[in-house]
RONU-255606 format. One line per field, with one value per residue (C-alpha): x, y, z; residue number from 0; residue in one letter. Coordinates in nm, 2 decimals. Example, Ala and Ser with C-alpha at 12.3 -4.5 7.8 and 13.67 -1.06 7.14 Angstrom:
c1	[1.23_1.37] .
c2	[-0.45_-0.11] .
c3	[0.78_0.71] .
i	[0_1] .
aa	[A_S] .
! end
This chain:
c1	[0.00_0.14_0.15_0.05_0.32_0.58_0.40_0.39_0.73_0.92_1.25_1.36_1.52_1.89_1.88_1.85_2.16_2.04_1.70_1.60_1.25_1.25_0.94_0.89_0.64_0.54_0.51_0.75_0.47_0.37_0.73_0.69_0.39_0.57_0.88_0.67_0.48_0.80_0.97_1.03_0.89_0.56_0.53_0.59_0.26_0.08_0.18_0.11_-0.21_-0.44_-0.71_-0.80_-0.56_-0.48_-0.70_-0.66_-1.03_-1.17_-1.03_-0.99_-0.78_-0.41_-0.18_-0.12_-0.48_-0.57_-0.30_-0.40_-0.76_-0.66_-0.46_-0.76_-0.97_-0.70_-0.66_-1.03_-1.03_-0.71_-0.85_-1.16_-0.96_-0.73_-1.02_-1.13_-0.78_-0.75_-1.09_-1.00_-0.65_-0.64_-0.31_-0.15_-0.11_0.16_0.08_0.17_-0.17_-0.29_-0.09_-0.26_-0.44_-0.11_0.07_-0.20_-0.23_0.15_0.14_-0.15_0.05_0.33_0.14_0.15_0.49_0.64_0.40_0.54_0.39_0.06_-0.10_-0.11_-0.01_0.33_0.37_0.25_0.50_0.79_0.69_0.62_0.96_1.12_0.86_0.78_0.99_1.35_1.45_1.40_1.76_1.90_1.85_2.08_2.32_2.40_2.34_2.05_1.90_1.54_1.45_1.60_1.43_1.09_1.13_1.13_0.87_0.63_0.72_0.48_0.44_0.39_0.73_0.88_0.73_0.90_1.23_1.19_1.14_1.41_1.69_2.01_2.06_2.40_2.51_2.20_2.19_2.13_1.76_1.62_1.35_1.44_1.08_0.96_0.93_0.54_0.49_0.71_0.54_0.20_0.24_0.34_0.02_0.18_0.46_0.64_0.89_0.81_0.94_0.65_0.38_0.10_-0.19_-0.27_-0.21_0.14_0.16_0.44_0.58_0.96_1.24_1.51_1.75_1.52_1.42_1.68_1.55_1.20_1.30_1.49_1.19_0.94_1.14_1.18_0.81_0.72_0.54_0.41_0.52_0.27_0.30_0.44_0.72_0.57_0.52_0.17_0.07_0.13_-0.22_-0.23_-0.19_-0.56_-0.65_-0.43_-0.58_-0.94_-0.87_-0.73_-1.03_-1.28_-1.12_-1.03_-1.38_-1.59_-1.38_-1.36_-1.74_-1.74_-1.47_-1.66_-1.95_-1.72_-1.58_-1.94_-1.88_-2.17_-2.48_-2.63_-2.90_-2.65_-2.42_-2.69_-2.83_-2.48_-2.41_-2.76_-2.74_-2.53_-2.83_-3.16_-3.48_-3.54_-3.18_-3.20_-3.51_-3.34_-3.04_-3.26_-3.42_-3.09_-2.97_-3.27_-3.12_-2.88_-2.91_-2.55_-2.50_-2.14_-2.23_-2.50_-2.26_-2.00_-2.25_-2.35_-1.99_-1.89_-2.18_-2.08_-1.72_-1.84_-2.04_-1.75_-1.51_-1.74_-1.80_-1.43_-1.32_-1.59_-1.48_-1.12_-1.24_-1.45_-1.16_-0.87_-0.76_-0.77_-0.56_-0.31_-0.29_-0.22_-0.54_-0.75_-0.79_-0.90_-0.95_-1.18_-1.42_-1.49_-1.67_-1.89_-2.26_-2.48_-2.63_-2.30_-2.12_-2.37_-2.36_-1.98_-1.97_-2.22_-1.98_-1.70_-1.92_-2.01_-1.65_-1.51_-1.77_-1.80_-1.49_-1.18_-1.26_-1.36_-1.19_-1.02_-0.87_-0.77_-0.61_-0.38_-0.29_-0.19_0.02_0.17_0.26_0.45_0.63_0.74_0.84_1.05_1.23_1.31_1.44_1.66_1.80_1.88_2.06_2.26_2.37_2.49_2.66_2.79_3.08_2.86_2.83_2.45_2.45_2.68_2.42_2.13_2.33_2.43_2.06_2.03_2.09_2.39_2.18_2.09_2.36_2.36_2.73_2.69_2.90_2.58_2.36_2.06_2.13_2.20_1.85_1.69_1.86_1.70_1.36_1.42_1.48_1.19_0.94_1.01_0.93_0.61_0.38_0.49_0.86_0.84_0.65_0.90_1.20_1.02_0.96_1.33_1.45_1.22_1.32_0.96_1.05_1.36_1.45_1.41_1.73] .
c2	[0.00_0.34_0.61_0.97_1.09_0.94_1.02_1.40_1.55_1.86_1.71_1.84_1.63_1.74_1.92_1.62_1.72_2.08_2.01_2.30_2.28_2.64_2.84_3.04_3.29_3.03_2.66_2.43_2.32_2.68_2.72_2.42_2.59_2.92_2.76_2.59_2.90_3.10_2.83_2.85_2.50_2.60_2.92_2.73_2.54_2.85_2.76_2.38_2.22_2.08_1.93_2.19_2.38_2.72_2.96_3.34_3.42_3.26_3.13_2.76_2.59_2.53_2.32_2.62_2.72_2.36_2.31_2.62_2.50_2.15_2.31_2.50_2.19_1.98_2.23_2.20_1.82_1.82_2.07_1.85_1.54_1.73_1.82_1.46_1.34_1.59_1.48_1.11_1.11_1.42_1.51_1.18_1.30_1.53_1.90_1.89_1.74_2.10_2.14_1.87_2.12_2.30_1.97_1.86_2.20_2.21_1.86_1.96_2.24_2.00_1.71_1.80_1.97_1.67_1.66_1.73_1.98_1.90_1.70_1.32_1.31_1.43_1.13_0.90_1.05_1.00_0.64_0.54_0.67_0.40_0.13_0.14_0.42_0.50_0.48_0.10_0.03_0.23_-0.05_-0.30_-0.05_0.11_-0.18_-0.02_-0.27_-0.39_-0.20_0.13_0.07_0.04_0.40_0.51_0.29_0.37_0.73_0.90_1.26_1.13_0.98_1.28_1.52_1.32_1.34_1.72_1.79_1.56_1.52_1.71_1.86_1.99_2.29_2.27_2.19_1.84_1.76_1.93_2.16_2.06_2.00_1.83_1.45_1.44_1.69_1.48_1.15_1.30_1.32_0.96_0.80_0.48_0.39_0.14_0.12_0.11_-0.25_-0.34_-0.19_-0.43_-0.43_-0.15_0.14_0.28_0.44_0.43_0.66_0.71_0.63_0.37_0.67_0.81_0.49_0.52_0.87_0.75_0.45_0.67_0.89_0.61_0.41_0.71_0.79_0.43_0.37_0.01_-0.25_-0.48_-0.86_-0.82_-0.59_-0.27_0.03_0.14_0.50_0.77_0.84_1.20_1.08_0.99_1.35_1.49_1.24_1.32_1.70_1.63_1.40_1.66_1.95_1.76_1.63_1.93_2.20_2.02_2.04_2.41_2.46_2.24_2.49_2.78_2.58_2.51_2.13_2.12_2.34_2.51_2.25_1.96_2.14_2.23_1.87_1.72_1.95_1.93_1.55_1.56_1.68_1.55_1.70_1.93_2.07_2.09_2.31_2.53_2.58_2.66_2.93_3.08_3.07_3.27_3.57_3.62_3.60_3.54_3.17_3.17_3.30_3.04_2.76_2.89_2.87_2.52_2.41_2.55_2.37_2.04_2.08_2.15_1.83_1.62_1.77_1.66_1.32_1.24_1.36_1.14_0.84_0.90_0.94_0.62_0.42_0.58_0.26_0.06_0.34_0.33_-0.04_-0.02_-0.21_0.05_-0.01_0.25_0.62_0.80_0.91_0.55_0.52_0.83_0.80_0.65_0.97_1.16_0.86_0.82_1.19_1.18_0.88_1.05_1.34_1.10_0.94_1.26_1.39_1.08_1.11_1.48_1.64_1.42_1.30_1.63_1.77_2.05_1.81_1.55_1.80_1.94_1.58_1.49_1.81_1.77_1.41_1.49_1.79_1.60_1.29_1.50_1.69_1.36_1.20_1.50_1.56_1.20_1.16_1.47_1.35_1.02_1.19_1.50_1.54_1.61_1.98_1.98_1.80_2.07_2.33_2.15_2.07_2.44_2.52_2.27_2.44_2.32_2.18_1.88_1.61_1.53_1.44_1.18_0.86_0.66_0.63_0.59_0.92_1.08_0.99_1.10_1.44_1.48_1.39_1.63_1.91_1.83_1.75_2.09_2.29_2.49_2.42_2.74_2.68_2.32_2.44_2.72_2.48_2.23_2.49_2.60_2.24_2.18_2.51_2.63_2.96_3.16_3.38_3.76_3.92] .
c3	[0.00_-0.10_0.17_0.13_0.36_0.12_-0.20_-0.14_-0.07_-0.17_-0.29_-0.63_-0.90_-0.93_-0.59_-0.36_-0.17_-0.13_0.00_0.23_0.39_0.52_0.49_0.16_0.03_-0.23_-0.17_-0.36_-0.58_-0.66_-0.76_-1.00_-1.15_-1.20_-1.34_-1.60_-1.70_-1.75_-1.96_-2.33_-2.41_-2.24_-2.43_-2.76_-2.69_-2.81_-3.17_-3.15_-3.28_-3.02_-3.25_-3.51_-3.73_-3.60_-3.80_-3.82_-3.83_-3.51_-3.18_-3.12_-2.86_-2.91_-2.68_-2.45_-2.39_-2.35_-2.09_-1.89_-1.88_-1.78_-1.50_-1.37_-1.37_-1.22_-0.93_-0.85_-0.85_-0.64_-0.38_-0.35_-0.29_-0.05_0.17_0.19_0.28_0.56_0.70_0.67_0.81_1.03_1.19_1.07_0.72_0.59_0.58_0.21_0.15_0.15_-0.17_-0.37_-0.59_-0.67_-0.75_-0.99_-1.14_-1.22_-1.36_-1.58_-1.72_-1.81_-1.94_-2.31_-2.33_-2.50_-2.79_-3.13_-3.38_-3.56_-3.29_-3.30_-3.67_-3.55_-3.32_-3.60_-3.85_-3.61_-3.52_-3.88_-4.01_-3.80_-3.83_-4.20_-4.36_-4.45_-4.08_-4.07_-4.18_-3.88_-3.63_-3.78_-3.93_-3.60_-3.36_-3.17_-2.92_-2.94_-2.62_-2.76_-3.10_-2.94_-2.81_-3.17_-3.33_-3.04_-3.00_-2.77_-2.63_-2.28_-2.26_-2.43_-2.17_-1.89_-2.09_-2.16_-1.79_-1.65_-1.90_-1.87_-2.21_-2.32_-2.12_-1.89_-1.52_-1.38_-1.32_-1.62_-1.50_-1.14_-1.04_-0.73_-0.73_-0.70_-0.99_-1.22_-1.14_-1.17_-1.55_-1.60_-1.71_-1.84_-1.59_-1.81_-2.09_-2.47_-2.48_-2.24_-2.46_-2.52_-2.77_-3.01_-2.78_-2.84_-2.50_-2.25_-1.98_-2.04_-2.28_-2.20_-2.15_-1.87_-1.69_-1.41_-1.34_-1.31_-1.10_-0.86_-0.80_-0.79_-0.54_-0.32_-0.32_-0.25_-0.57_-0.56_-0.82_-0.97_-1.01_-1.37_-1.24_-1.37_-1.14_-1.04_-1.12_-0.87_-0.74_-0.86_-1.22_-1.20_-1.12_-1.40_-1.65_-1.54_-1.59_-1.94_-2.02_-1.92_-2.11_-2.41_-2.48_-2.36_-2.51_-2.85_-2.86_-2.80_-3.07_-3.31_-3.29_-3.37_-3.67_-3.78_-3.76_-3.51_-3.51_-3.21_-3.14_-3.16_-2.92_-2.67_-2.67_-2.61_-2.32_-2.17_-2.17_-1.86_-1.65_-1.54_-1.71_-1.41_-1.43_-1.80_-1.78_-1.52_-1.75_-2.05_-1.84_-1.74_-2.10_-2.20_-2.01_-2.30_-2.68_-2.77_-2.86_-2.76_-2.42_-2.38_-2.48_-2.24_-1.95_-2.04_-2.08_-1.74_-1.58_-1.74_-1.63_-1.28_-1.28_-1.41_-1.16_-0.87_-1.02_-1.09_-0.75_-0.59_-0.79_-0.66_-0.31_-0.32_-0.47_-0.27_-0.10_-0.43_-0.59_-0.31_-0.34_-0.72_-0.79_-0.96_-1.34_-1.60_-1.56_-1.32_-1.59_-1.66_-1.33_-1.32_-1.26_-1.54_-1.68_-1.68_-1.83_-2.10_-2.19_-2.20_-2.43_-2.66_-2.68_-2.77_-3.04_-3.20_-3.18_-3.35_-3.63_-3.69_-3.54_-3.55_-3.90_-4.04_-4.35_-4.15_-3.90_-4.15_-4.38_-4.11_-4.00_-4.36_-4.40_-4.05_-4.11_-4.43_-4.27_-3.96_-4.16_-4.40_-4.11_-3.93_-4.24_-4.34_-3.99_-3.91_-4.24_-4.15_-3.80_-3.95_-4.24_-4.07_-4.31_-4.61_-4.71_-4.70_-4.36_-4.22_-4.32_-4.16_-3.84_-3.81_-3.74_-3.45_-3.11_-2.91_-2.63_-2.85_-2.85_-3.22_-3.21_-2.93_-2.96_-2.91_-3.22_-2.99_-2.82_-3.15_-3.28_-2.96_-3.00_-3.34_-3.19_-2.91_-3.16_-3.40_-3.13_-2.96_-3.28_-3.31_-3.61_-3.77_-3.72_-3.85_-4.16_-4.23_-4.20_-4.42_-4.69_-4.68_-4.70_-5.00_-5.16_-5.15_-4.98_-4.92_-4.63_-4.70_-4.80] .
i	[0_1_2_3_4_5_6_7_8_9_10_11_12_13_14_15_16_17_18_19_20_21_22_23_24_25_26_27_28_29_30_31_32_33_34_35_36_37_38_39_40_41_42_43_44_45_46_47_48_49_50_51_52_53_54_55_56_57_58_59_60_61_62_63_64_65_66_67_68_69_70_71_72_73_74_75_76_77_78_79_80_81_82_83_84_85_86_87_88_89_90_91_92_93_94_95_96_97_98_99_100_101_102_103_104_105_106_107_108_109_110_111_112_113_114_115_116_117_118_119_120_121_122_123_124_125_126_127_128_129_130_131_132_133_134_135_136_137_138_139_140_141_142_143_144_145_146_147_148_149_150_151_152_153_154_155_156_157_158_159_160_161_162_163_164_165_166_167_168_169_170_171_172_173_174_175_176_177_178_179_180_181_182_183_184_185_186_187_188_189_190_191_192_193_194_195_196_197_198_199_200_201_202_203_204_205_206_207_208_209_210_211_212_213_214_215_216_217_218_219_220_221_222_223_224_225_226_227_228_229_230_231_232_233_234_235_236_237_238_239_240_241_242_243_244_245_246_247_248_249_250_251_252_253_254_255_256_257_258_259_260_261_262_263_264_265_266_267_268_269_270_271_272_273_274_275_276_277_278_279_280_281_282_283_284_285_286_287_288_289_290_291_292_293_294_295_296_297_298_299_300_301_302_303_304_305_306_307_308_309_310_311_312_313_314_315_316_317_318_319_320_321_322_323_324_325_326_327_328_329_330_331_332_333_334_335_336_337_338_339_340_341_342_343_344_345_346_347_348_349_350_351_352_353_354_355_356_357_358_359_360_361_362_363_364_365_366_367_368_369_370_371_372_373_374_375_376_377_378_379_380_381_382_383_384_385_386_387_388_389_390_391_392_393_394_395_396_397_398_399_400_401_402_403_404_405_406_407_408_409_410_411_412_413_414_415_416_417_418_419_420_421_422_423_424_425_426_427_428_429_430_431_432_433_434_435_436_437_438_439_440_441_442] .
aa	[M_M_E_W_N_K_L_I_C_T_I_R_L_G_L_E_N_Y_H_D_P_K_E_Q_D_R_T_E_F_Q_R_D_Y_D_R_L_V_F_S_A_P_F_R_R_L_Q_N_K_T_Q_V_F_P_L_P_N_T_I_F_V_H_N_R_L_T_H_S_L_E_V_S_C_V_G_R_S_I_G_N_R_V_S_K_F_L_K_E_K_Y_G_D_S_I_S_T_H_V_D_D_L_G_S_I_V_S_A_A_C_L_A_H_D_M_G_N_P_P_F_G_H_S_G_E_T_A_I_S_S_Y_F_S_E_G_A_G_M_E_L_K_E_K_Y_G_I_T_D_E_Q_W_A_D_F_T_H_F_D_G_N_A_N_A_F_R_L_L_T_H_R_F_E_G_R_R_E_G_G_F_V_L_T_Y_P_T_L_L_S_I_V_K_Y_P_Y_L_S_A_D_V_K_G_K_K_N_K_F_G_F_F_Q_S_D_F_E_T_Y_R_K_I_A_D_Y_L_G_I_K_K_K_A_D_G_R_Y_S_R_H_P_L_V_Y_L_V_E_A_A_D_D_I_C_Y_E_I_M_D_I_E_D_A_L_K_M_R_L_L_D_K_D_E_T_F_N_L_L_L_G_F_F_S_E_E_K_Q_E_R_R_R_E_R_M_S_F_V_D_D_V_N_E_Q_V_A_Y_L_R_S_S_V_I_G_V_L_I_E_E_C_A_D_V_F_I_K_N_E_E_K_I_L_A_G_E_F_E_G_S_L_I_D_Y_V_S_E_R_V_G_K_A_Y_K_E_C_Q_R_V_S_A_K_K_I_Y_K_S_K_E_V_V_D_I_E_I_A_G_Y_N_I_I_Y_T_L_I_E_K_E_I_D_A_V_F_N_A_D_K_A_Y_S_K_Q_L_L_A_R_I_P_S_Q_F_A_V_S_S_E_S_P_Y_E_R_I_L_A_V_L_D_Y_V_S_G_M_T_D_V_Y_A_L_D_L_Y_R_K_I_K_G_I_S_L_P_T_L] .
! end
């Protein structure tokens, strides 16, 4: 059984020998939050696709606005759970339980920071380059192990986020972002290696290169191991995941209305489905106070999010002991009440049919796939043929923090993926055009 007093601590990765518990104006977890907000990788999320392409005419969510909203929802869920834990355990639980909302909020900010440009098509492009493209020959040619190769053929933004936050890049300090242990583990939804991926879901939590970092933190926090040798999730992962599930689904519905993929009535019906008939009538009455459709939808959306926050927190509370024992399966949203669960699944169904397969989304995925695939192909060719004239020109653009000259072929490829996955959509498109000779810099 995992213990809250061990799970929540203020030790920072890279500063273990300098741990100073003295009182500060900000808690250590608020410092995590601020450190993330002021970082360059977080700012770059404003130019990364969430679901829809980034239009100039109307506002839809990008990775940055999505992460900020997830952070707000995560803080609310965390605060609700924190209140329960204090009531249940009293003085026997660490005072840091008061900071649960801050920990979850910071982790929510970081959860998408490892995603490449152009949404999930960027992940697919990277994976397919190694699994079915020109990169297939690299494994045998450079003696890359099966375990290392799985990192590439199953490339995932979740694992890349953990790497971004913890890896010591060239010229940077040890510990990466130097975040607290609980914040770091709260983003690891899949606490196992790529070589342990089973089934169709190419999801894992950390690369081979970063496993020792994860294991050190997990063992210190007392994360329980399962019978198959995998680690259980840190309990706060469930709260981060729930916040992401809530915002991802509900905000996509709102964006779809603005993109005219859903009409007003469809949108209203989807959101009202979360409520009983009596509460639906009450909300219709309140919506009648304003004529603006966007304002009406915003009111409904906020009401739905409020319901989902309460339901997900309550599921966690009811299953807290199973979660601490590492026996809870699935996500919190899988166990919400029947009406709410049915409404959420209907949103998922409509999203899959009318949003994620819409022309606008598919077009950006096709373009993004080709852009990322081309950049990976050209950059990897350059790092393994660094003496060529063209390679030297490409390598000159790569910042010195990326170890493209490493003795290890595995690390060299990871350095390319670090570089490309950190790009914004705009930067990736611009570099692609220059490589293809489609555009030239202004002279």
